[in-house]
N, C-alpha and C positions, 0 to 999 in steps of 0.2 A: 504495500499500500505506500503510494506517495501522501505525504499529509504536512501539516503543517510545523512538525518539528523541522525539516530541511530548511524551512525560511525563517524558522528563528534561529536556526545555526549560520545563515547569511545576514543575520541581521536586518531583515525585508519584512518583518512584521507590520511594523508602524506604517508600511506603505499600502496594507492590503486595503481592496475593497470587494463587495460581493461580484461585480463585475471583473474584476482584474484576477480574483482568485481562479472564477470561473474558468476564463479565458487561459488562464494558466494550467488548471485542472486539463482542460480541454487538448492542450497541445502534449502535454504528458500522454495523457491518455492516447492519443492517436498513435503517439511515438512508441507507446508500450504495446500498440498492437502491430505495428511495423515489427518490430524487435520478435515477436511471438511467432509471426510468419517467417522471418528468417531462420529460428527455431525449426518449423516444420520444412523449409527448403533446404535448410543443411543436413536434416534429420539429425538434431538434435547439437545444442550447445551448452554445455552445462558442466559443472563440477560437484554438485551435490545436488538434490530434491530440492533445492532452495536456491541455489547459488550459480549465475553463469560462469562459463569455461569453455573448453576446447575439447571434451567428449563428446562423441556422438552415439545415437542410441543403439544398444545392443542388436545384432542381425536379429531378423526372424529366425522363427524355427522353419526347418525345413519342411516338416508337415504342414504349417501357415503359407510358405509356399507354392507346397505343392496345391493347397486348396484356392489358393488365389489365381494359382496359372489355369485351374481348370475353368472357375469363371470369367478367365482373361483380364486378370487385374494384378499379372506378375507376368514378367520384371516391373516393377514399381517403384513408389516410395514407401518408407514404414510410417504408417498410421495414417497412412492416405489413401485409402479406398476409395471411399465418396468425395472425399473434399468436406465434408459435414462437420466433422472435428474441428479442423482449423478454421473453417468459416464460423465455428460457435463460438469463438473467443470476443470475449467483451470487455468493456469498462463501463462503471457506475461512477457517476459522480457525487459524493456525499459530504455533509457539513465538515466532516473530519478529514476526509481526503477522498483518492483515488480506489477503488476495487477493481481487481483483476478476475474475471471470472471466464467459467465455460457453461454457455446457456442451453440449458434443455433442449432436447432431447438427451444431447451428447456430454452435458455435465457430468451425471455419475460414471458413465462410460470413460471420460478423460480423468476422471481423480483415479480410476481404476487401472489406466495407462500409466501416469504419472508416478503414481506410487508402486505399481507393480504387485503382485500379488503370490503368497506361497503358494507349496503344492498342496493338493487336497485330493479327498476321496469323495468321488461323487457315487453314493449307495445307488445299488439298482433296486427300483422299486416298483410296483405296478405303475404308479404314477409316470416315473422317469420312463418307463419302456412305452409308455402310451405317447410322452414327449416324443421319444427319437422316433416312433413311426410318424407321429405329425413332421417333424423337420426333414426327414426323409421323403415323406410325400410332397413337403413344400419346395426343397432344395434339391433333391435327388442325389444328395451327396449319400453315398455306399457307408460312408463310415458311420451315419445315423443306424443305417440297415444293421449294420454289423453291430451294433451296440444293443438295438432291441432284440435280436436273435441270440445273443451271447448269454452262457453260461455263467458268466463272472456275477460274482457277486456285488463289485463296485468297480468305476473305473478312475485309475490315478490321472488325476488332473497337474499337469508340469507346474511349477513356479514361471510366474512371468515377469521376468526382469522390469524393475523401474526404468520407464521413458520420459523423465522430465519436461513437461510442456512449458509451463509457468514461468519459466527463468528469464531474468534481466541479466545484461552484460554489465560490468563494469562503466564502459562508454554510456549505455542508457543512461547511468545515474549522473554521467559528467553532463549528459544531454539537458536534465533537469535541472542543473543547478546552471547551466546556460541559458536556459529559457526564464528560469526565474530572473536571473542578472539583467538579462534585456526587457523582461517585461515591467520589471518592478524600478529600474535606473531611474 
């Protein structure tokens, strides 16, 4: 979140008006959207879950690539099958600052992708078997048919590595300072 704390450190709080603060937050928010778009274009720019850097997102599992190839979406970019996730990034201006977020319906899925998931087991129940058949008839993916017919009592879901999406770079923070100095001179 970009907030009044930054402006206080620059000794600019006394020059604030509602109008120029809104202009400042709008410029910063637009820059944030640009920066997050760069994260998608470069398939990751992070050092931790919340800090920018030079690390790329981990490559997709071979099974994911194979599934995307079947539907004509591979080769392609990580986290960009339809573009819905990247286009869901937005910001809101609030009295206390700017909040960057992923709009619904991609928001929950984006959080899942941003943080990653641990490995877990999916129990095979009558309900899950019906779900596998439903998905098979909907998608025609043989994996679901195999799962519905399997004698296994559970299926291992592998861990998914985190792929931080909403991270800003140090140069972004420098832009926010530049905007503040330019706007409040």
